[in-house]
C-alpha positions as CSV (number, residue, x, y, z in Angstrom):
1,M,0.1,-0.1,0.0
2,N,1.7,3.2,-1.2
3,R,1.4,6.4,1.2
4,R,-1.2,8.0,-0.8
5,T,-3.5,5.2,-0.5
6,F,-2.8,4.5,3.0
7,L,-3.7,8.2,4.0
8,A,-6.8,8.1,2.2
9,A,-8.0,5.1,4.3
10,S,-6.7,6.6,7.3
11,V,-8.5,10.0,6.8
12,A,-12.1,8.7,5.2
13,A,-13.8,9.2,8.8
14,A,-12.1,12.5,9.1
15,A,-13.4,14.2,6.0
16,P,-16.9,15.6,4.8
17,K,-15.5,13.6,1.5
18,A,-14.0,10.1,1.5
19,N,-12.4,11.2,-1.7
20,G,-12.1,14.8,-2.3
21,Y,-11.6,17.5,-0.2
22,P,-14.1,19.7,2.2
23,A,-16.0,22.6,0.4
24,E,-14.6,24.7,3.5
25,Y,-12.7,24.0,6.6
26,P,-14.5,23.0,9.9
27,V,-14.1,25.3,13.1
28,Y,-13.7,24.0,16.3
29,R,-14.0,26.1,19.3
30,A,-12.8,25.4,23.3
31,Q,-12.4,27.9,26.1
32,G,-11.1,27.5,29.7
33,S,-7.8,26.2,31.6
34,H,-5.3,24.8,29.4
35,R,-6.1,21.3,29.9
36,E,-10.0,21.9,29.2
37,L,-8.8,23.8,25.8
38,G,-7.0,20.5,24.9
39,R,-9.7,18.0,26.0
40,Q,-12.2,20.0,23.8
41,H,-9.8,20.4,20.7
42,G,-9.2,16.7,21.4
43,E,-12.6,15.4,21.3
44,Q,-13.9,17.4,18.5
45,A,-10.7,16.8,16.4
46,S,-10.3,13.1,17.2
47,A,-10.8,11.5,13.7
48,K,-8.3,13.9,12.3
49,I,-5.6,13.7,15.1
50,K,-5.5,9.8,14.8
51,A,-5.2,10.4,10.8
52,H,-2.6,12.6,11.2
53,L,-0.6,10.0,13.4
54,D,-1.3,7.5,10.8
55,Y,0.3,9.9,8.2
56,M,3.4,10.6,10.6
57,M,4.0,6.7,10.8
58,V,3.7,6.0,7.3
59,S,5.8,9.0,6.0
60,G,8.4,8.7,8.5
61,K,8.5,5.3,8.1
62,M,8.1,4.6,11.7
63,S,6.1,2.2,14.1
64,R,4.1,3.5,16.6
65,Q,6.4,2.5,19.6
66,S,9.1,4.4,17.6
67,L,6.9,7.3,17.2
68,N,6.3,7.7,21.2
69,R,9.7,6.8,22.3
70,R,11.0,9.7,19.6
71,A,8.3,12.1,21.2
72,L,8.9,11.8,25.2
73,K,12.6,12.9,24.3
74,F,10.9,16.4,24.0
75,E,9.1,16.2,27.0
76,P,11.8,17.9,29.3
77,L,12.0,21.0,26.9
78,F,8.3,21.4,26.4
79,S,8.1,21.3,30.6
80,K,11.1,23.5,30.5
81,Y,9.6,26.4,28.1
82,C,5.9,25.8,28.0
83,P,4.5,23.6,30.7
84,H,1.0,25.2,30.5
85,L,0.9,23.6,27.2
86,V,2.1,20.4,28.3
87,D,-1.1,20.4,30.2
88,E,-2.9,21.2,27.3
89,M,-1.4,18.4,25.2
90,R,-2.4,16.1,27.9
91,G,-5.7,17.3,27.6
92,L,-5.8,17.1,23.7
93,G,-4.7,13.3,24.2
94,E,-7.6,12.7,27.3
95,G,-10.5,14.3,24.6
96,A,-9.0,12.6,21.2
97,G,-8.4,9.4,23.0
98,I,-4.3,8.8,22.4
99,T,-1.5,8.8,24.9
100,F,0.0,11.8,26.1
101,A,3.5,10.6,23.9
102,E,0.9,10.9,20.9
103,A,-0.1,14.3,21.9
104,L,3.2,15.3,22.0
105,A,4.2,13.6,18.4
106,V,1.8,15.9,16.4
107,N,3.1,19.0,18.3
108,I,6.5,17.9,17.4
109,R,5.8,16.7,13.6
110,G,8.8,17.4,11.2
111,E,11.3,17.3,14.0
112,I,10.5,13.6,14.4
113,A,9.4,12.1,11.4
114,N,12.0,14.1,9.3
115,A,9.2,15.3,6.9
116,K,9.9,17.3,3.6
117,D,9.6,20.8,4.2
118,E,7.1,22.8,2.9
119,G,7.1,26.0,0.4
120,C,4.6,29.0,1.2
121,T,4.4,32.6,0.2
122,A,3.7,34.6,3.3
123,Y,2.9,38.7,3.5
124,A,1.8,41.6,5.8
125,V,0.3,45.0,4.7
126,K,0.2,48.0,6.9
127,Q,-2.2,50.6,6.1
128,R,-5.1,51.8,8.3
129,E,-6.0,47.9,9.1
130,I,-3.3,45.8,8.7
131,I,-3.8,42.5,6.6
132,A,-1.2,39.5,6.7
133,G,-1.5,36.0,5.4
134,Q,-0.4,33.5,3.2
135,N,-0.6,30.6,0.8
136,S,0.4,27.2,2.6
137,D,2.0,25.0,0.3
138,M,2.3,21.2,1.4
139,S,1.6,17.8,0.5
140,P,-1.8,17.6,-0.8
141,E,-3.1,15.2,1.6
142,I,-3.0,17.7,4.3
143,P,-6.5,19.4,3.9
144,P,-9.0,16.3,5.3
145,L,-6.9,16.7,8.2
146,A,-7.3,20.3,8.4
147,Y,-9.5,22.6,10.4
148,V,-9.6,26.2,12.0
149,L,-9.5,26.1,15.6
150,H,-10.8,29.5,18.1
151,L,-9.2,29.2,21.6
152,K,-10.2,31.1,24.4
153,P,-8.0,30.5,27.4
154,V,-8.1,32.0,30.9
155,N,-6.5,35.5,30.9
156,K,-5.1,35.4,27.7
157,P,-6.0,36.4,24.0
158,E,-8.2,34.7,22.1
159,V,-6.7,32.4,19.2
160,L,-7.7,31.8,15.9
161,I,-5.8,29.8,13.9
162,W,-5.5,27.4,10.9
163,T,-4.2,24.2,11.6
164,F,-4.4,20.2,11.4
165,G,-4.3,16.8,12.7
166,G,-4.1,18.2,16.8
167,M,-1.4,21.1,16.4
168,I,-2.1,23.8,19.0
169,G,0.1,26.3,17.4
170,Y,0.3,27.3,13.5
171,H,-0.9,30.2,11.3
172,G,-3.0,32.9,12.9
173,I,-3.8,35.5,14.9
174,N,-5.0,36.6,17.9
175,S,-7.3,39.0,19.5
176,A,-4.3,41.6,21.0
177,G,-3.7,42.1,17.2
178,I,-0.8,39.5,16.8
179,G,-0.5,37.6,13.7
180,H,2.2,35.6,12.3
181,F,2.8,33.3,8.9
182,A,5.2,30.8,8.4
183,N,7.5,30.1,5.5
184,A,10.5,27.1,5.7
185,L,14.1,28.1,4.7
186,G,16.3,26.3,2.6
187,G,20.0,26.0,4.2
188,G,21.3,28.0,7.0
189,P,22.4,27.2,10.6
190,A,22.5,23.4,11.4
191,S,19.4,21.7,13.0
192,R,19.8,20.4,16.3
193,F,17.9,18.7,19.4
194,A,15.7,21.8,20.9
195,M,12.1,23.4,20.8
196,P,9.8,22.6,17.8
197,H,8.0,25.4,15.8
198,Y,4.8,24.6,16.6
199,P,4.3,25.4,20.7
200,V,6.6,28.5,19.9
201,K,4.1,29.4,17.3
202,R,1.2,29.0,19.8
203,M,3.3,30.7,22.5
204,M,3.8,33.7,19.8
205,L,-0.2,33.9,19.9
206,E,-0.1,34.5,23.5
207,C,1.8,37.7,23.4
208,R,0.5,41.4,23.0
209,D,3.0,43.1,21.1
210,K,5.7,42.7,18.8
211,D,8.6,43.1,21.4
212,Q,6.9,40.4,23.2
213,V,7.4,38.1,20.4
214,L,11.1,39.2,19.6
215,D,11.5,38.8,23.2
216,L,10.2,34.9,23.0
217,L,11.9,34.2,20.0
218,G,15.6,35.5,21.0
219,R,15.2,32.9,24.6
220,V,13.6,30.1,23.0
221,P,16.2,27.5,21.2
222,L,14.8,26.3,18.1
223,A,15.5,22.8,16.4
224,S,15.5,24.1,13.0
225,N,15.0,27.2,10.9
226,G,12.1,28.9,9.9
227,N,10.8,32.6,8.7
228,Y,7.8,34.4,10.2
229,V,5.9,37.0,8.6
230,L,4.7,39.2,11.8
231,C,2.3,42.0,12.7
232,D,0.9,43.7,15.7
233,A,-1.5,46.2,16.4
234,R,0.5,48.9,14.5
235,N,3.5,47.0,13.0
236,I,4.9,44.8,10.5
237,L,8.1,42.7,10.1
238,D,9.7,39.4,9.2
239,V,11.9,37.5,11.7
240,E,13.8,34.7,10.1
241,A,14.2,32.4,13.1
242,T,16.9,30.2,13.0
243,A,18.8,27.8,14.9
244,A,21.6,30.3,15.9
245,G,18.7,33.1,16.7
246,P,16.7,35.4,15.1
247,E,17.2,37.8,12.1
248,V,14.9,40.7,12.2
249,L,13.8,42.2,8.6
250,S,11.7,45.4,8.4
251,D,9.4,46.3,5.8
252,S,11.9,49.7,4.9
253,G,9.0,52.1,4.7
254,S,7.5,50.0,1.6
255,G,4.1,49.6,3.8
256,Y,4.3,45.7,3.3
257,I,6.1,43.0,3.9
258,A,6.5,39.3,2.1
259,H,8.8,36.3,2.5
260,T,9.0,33.0,0.3
261,N,11.6,30.1,1.2
262,H,15.0,31.7,1.1
263,F,17.2,33.5,3.3
264,V,16.6,37.5,2.8
265,C,18.8,38.6,5.9
266,S,22.6,39.7,5.1
267,R,23.7,37.1,7.2
268,Y,22.6,34.1,5.5
269,A,21.7,35.4,2.1
270,K,24.2,33.4,0.2
271,K,25.0,31.1,-2.4
272,E,25.4,28.1,-0.2
273,N,21.9,28.6,1.3
274,F,20.5,29.6,-2.0
275,D,21.4,26.3,-3.4
276,K,19.3,24.6,-0.7
277,S,16.5,27.1,-1.5
278,W,13.4,25.8,-3.8
279,K,14.1,27.3,-7.1
280,D,10.6,28.4,-7.3
281,S,11.2,30.8,-4.2
282,F,13.0,33.7,-5.6
283,P,10.1,34.4,-8.9
284,R,7.3,33.7,-5.9
285,L,8.8,36.2,-4.1
286,D,9.8,38.8,-6.7
287,R,5.8,38.3,-8.0
288,I,4.0,39.0,-4.5
289,N,6.5,41.8,-4.0
290,E,5.2,43.2,-7.4
291,L,1.5,42.6,-6.5
292,L,1.7,43.9,-3.3
293,A,3.4,47.5,-4.6
294,S,0.5,47.9,-7.5
295,K,-1.9,48.4,-4.7
296,R,0.5,49.7,-2.2
297,G,-1.5,51.8,0.9
298,E,-4.9,50.6,-0.6
299,T,-5.0,46.7,-0.7
300,K,-8.3,45.1,0.2
301,V,-9.2,41.7,0.9
302,E,-10.4,41.3,-2.7
303,D,-7.1,42.1,-4.2
304,L,-5.2,39.6,-2.0
305,K,-7.6,36.7,-3.0
306,R,-6.6,37.9,-6.8
307,F,-3.1,37.9,-5.5
308,L,-3.0,34.4,-3.8
309,S,-4.5,33.2,-7.0
310,D,-2.1,34.2,-9.2
311,H,-0.7,32.2,-11.9
312,N,2.5,33.9,-13.2
313,G,5.1,32.2,-14.1
314,T,3.6,28.6,-13.8
315,P,4.8,26.4,-12.0
316,T,6.9,28.8,-10.2
317,S,3.4,30.8,-9.2
318,I,2.1,31.9,-5.9
319,C,-0.9,29.3,-6.6
320,R,1.0,26.3,-6.6
321,H,-0.5,23.3,-8.1
322,D,2.4,21.1,-8.1
323,G,1.6,17.4,-7.2
324,A,4.1,16.9,-4.4
325,S,3.9,20.4,-2.6
326,C,0.7,22.3,-3.7
327,T,-1.3,25.2,-2.0
328,V,-3.5,23.4,0.7
329,A,-4.8,26.4,2.1
330,S,-4.6,30.2,1.3
331,I,-5.3,32.4,4.4
332,I,-6.1,36.2,4.5
333,S,-6.4,37.7,8.2
334,E,-7.8,41.0,9.3
335,P,-6.5,41.2,12.8
336,A,-8.2,44.5,14.1
337,R,-11.6,42.8,12.8
338,R,-10.6,39.5,14.8
339,R,-11.0,37.3,11.6
340,M,-9.6,35.2,8.9
341,H,-10.9,34.3,5.4
342,V,-9.3,30.7,4.7
343,A,-10.1,28.7,1.3
344,V,-9.2,25.1,1.2
345,G,-6.7,24.2,-1.4
346,N,-5.9,26.1,-4.3
347,P,-7.8,29.8,-4.0
348,C,-8.4,29.9,-8.0
349,E,-10.7,26.8,-7.6
350,S,-12.1,27.4,-4.3
351,R,-13.8,30.2,-2.5
352,Y,-12.9,31.8,1.1
353,A,-14.9,31.0,4.2
354,T,-14.9,33.9,7.1
355,Y,-14.1,32.5,10.5
356,S,-14.4,34.9,13.3
357,M,-13.3,35.0,16.7
């Protein structure tokens, strides 16, 4: 049985249509303590979480015992840097009917399975109301595992994210105006045993301004390199968050910032890293910058729907149809309005659904 056939069988119970993508992503809502958030999340997403675990084992060629053993090695790191999220993951396991080790595993993901990195196009626009988001480009098997998650923690900002298979931190916004959208990076500092990005993504959405986010990224050691296009209520910026520490980039007064899958900061924007980057990353960045510049200061949601559906330069286009890594979600967030617009798969073929806090 090949990987795609195995996954199709695994996700049949999790997907609205057994042989196709859902028309829109379901939304799951939870509130209360971190244990309660996890339990409610796990109960609602149980089938998708179990299918994600199957996917990790097949794609990573691991047994369940090996998956659990590797995941538990990360528990001391999680307990040191985010003990409250460890409690949430315990609740996730209880709600989904899986072990604590498995709840950890889905929040470690690539650091366990050595999954193929994903290519994405992320952006933020600074104007009267900031708009930020991305096309998320991944394996075409992901949409049946995915959903929008709205969390209301006690004494913390509300969180609205697009995620899949039990990950408690992924692309999204919070009620304080923080938003972050991510790209994988080619080359750069070597990976190490340290914190996976997913719990850190969630901790970023516990912050209330960019300074708190930058402090977090400066003090929590990351296992691998990743990029974040960020905003708070007043600012946009980009952080190339590496295993050696963060590199911060500004919009240089342009009013917009975008990033794809290669380094831009002077420290790492070098041939040896470019050689390890996605070749389509460079034309995608040029194209999204061209499109954002064309509507500078007056970019609307409808403009971004058009930009994210762009096929200029196919197959190196923003809306990617490559079978191995295609656009699986297109996201446009309006943090000040506490909402995101999300399309399933390629936005040229899908309508955007609106999700609100």
